C-alpha positions as CSV (number, residue, x, y, z in Angstrom):
1,M,-4.0,-4.2,-11.4
2,E,-4.1,-3.6,-7.7
3,T,-2.5,-7.0,-7.0
4,L,0.3,-6.4,-9.5
5,V,1.1,-3.0,-7.9
6,W,1.1,-4.7,-4.4
7,V,3.5,-7.4,-5.7
8,V,5.9,-4.9,-7.2
9,H,5.7,-2.8,-4.1
10,V,6.6,-5.6,-1.7
11,L,9.4,-7.0,-3.9
12,T,10.8,-3.5,-4.3
13,A,10.7,-3.0,-0.5
14,V,12.7,-6.3,0.0
15,V,15.2,-5.3,-2.7
16,L,15.6,-1.8,-1.1
17,I,16.2,-3.3,2.3
18,G,18.8,-5.7,0.9
19,L,20.6,-2.9,-1.0
20,V,20.7,-0.7,2.0
21,L,22.1,-3.5,4.2
22,V,24.8,-4.4,1.6
23,Q,26.2,-0.9,1.3
24,H,29.2,0.3,3.3
25,G,28.8,3.1,5.7
26,K,31.0,6.2,5.8
27,G,33.4,4.6,8.3
28,A,34.2,1.8,5.9
29,D,36.5,4.1,3.8
30,M,39.1,3.9,6.5
31,G,39.3,0.1,6.2
32,A,39.8,0.4,2.4
33,A,42.8,2.7,3.0
34,F,44.6,-0.1,4.9
35,G,44.2,-2.7,2.1
36,T,41.1,-4.5,3.3
37,G,38.9,-2.9,0.6
38,S,37.9,-4.6,-2.6
39,A,40.1,-2.8,-5.2
40,G,40.0,-5.7,-7.6
41,G,36.5,-6.7,-6.9
42,L,33.7,-7.3,-9.4
43,F,32.9,-3.6,-9.9
44,G,36.4,-2.2,-9.7
45,S,37.7,0.1,-7.0
46,G,34.9,2.7,-7.0
47,G,32.3,1.0,-9.1
48,S,30.7,-0.8,-6.3
49,A,29.6,2.3,-4.6
50,N,28.2,3.8,-7.8
51,F,26.4,0.6,-8.7
52,L,24.9,0.1,-5.3
53,S,23.9,3.8,-4.9
54,R,22.3,3.9,-8.3
55,S,20.5,0.6,-7.7
56,T,19.2,2.0,-4.4
57,A,18.0,5.2,-6.0
58,V,16.2,3.2,-8.7
59,A,14.6,0.9,-6.1
60,A,13.6,3.9,-4.0
61,T,12.0,5.6,-7.0
62,I,10.0,2.5,-7.9
63,F,8.9,2.1,-4.2
64,F,7.8,5.8,-4.2
65,V,5.9,5.4,-7.4
66,T,4.1,2.2,-6.3
67,S,3.3,3.9,-2.9
68,L,1.6,6.8,-4.8
69,T,-0.1,4.4,-7.1
70,L,-1.6,2.4,-4.2
71,T,-2.7,5.7,-2.6
72,Y,-4.4,6.8,-5.7
73,L,-6.1,3.4,-6.2
74,Y,-7.5,3.4,-2.7
75,A,-8.6,7.0,-2.9
76,H,-10.4,6.5,-6.3
77,P,-11.8,3.0,-6.4
78,L,-12.9,1.6,-9.8
79,H,-16.2,0.5,-8.4
80,A,-17.0,3.7,-6.6
81,Q,-20.1,3.2,-4.5
82,G,-21.2,5.2,-1.6
83,V,-22.3,3.7,1.7
84,M,-26.0,3.9,0.7
85,E,-25.4,2.0,-2.5
86,R,-23.6,-0.9,-0.7
87,T,-26.2,-1.1,2.1
88,D,-29.5,-2.9,1.7
89,V,-31.7,-0.5,3.6
90,S,-34.7,-2.8,3.6
91,K,-32.8,-5.1,6.0
92,I,-32.1,-2.3,8.4
93,V,-35.2,-0.1,8.4
94,P,-38.5,-1.9,9.1
95,Q,-41.2,-1.4,6.4
96,V,-43.9,1.0,7.5
97,P,-47.3,-0.2,6.2
98,T,-49.1,2.4,4.0
99,G,-52.6,2.7,2.6
100,N,-55.0,-0.2,3.3
101,D,-52.3,-2.2,5.0
102,A,-52.0,0.3,7.9
103,P,-53.6,-0.9,11.1
104,D,-56.6,1.0,12.3
105,S,-55.9,2.7,15.5
106,K,-59.6,3.0,16.5
107,S,-60.2,-0.7,16.4
108,K,-57.6,-1.6,19.0
109,E,-58.8,-1.9,22.5
110,I,-56.8,-0.5,25.3
111,P,-55.9,-3.3,27.9
112,K,-57.3,-2.7,31.4
């Protein structure tokens, strides 16, 4: 599931970047007034702006939702384990002998 969300997130980011770069800025309206605009284009005279702005809004919404989904997935992992459950303590902490295995402190000689 996480991989699918990542793929959708990255693809949406690329689409969003492309849509923003294709759109005309506010200064492009002056060029359309002098006949350089695409009045007979694929989307009509004003349809291009509506189509691109709606597509950008949809892509931004999908990007926002996938961002929140990824945040939720990383904050609440499916295999929730604490640090102590993932760590093998026996490899870190030396085993202290107990009972009969404990060395007798009286039998050791102090080196001179």
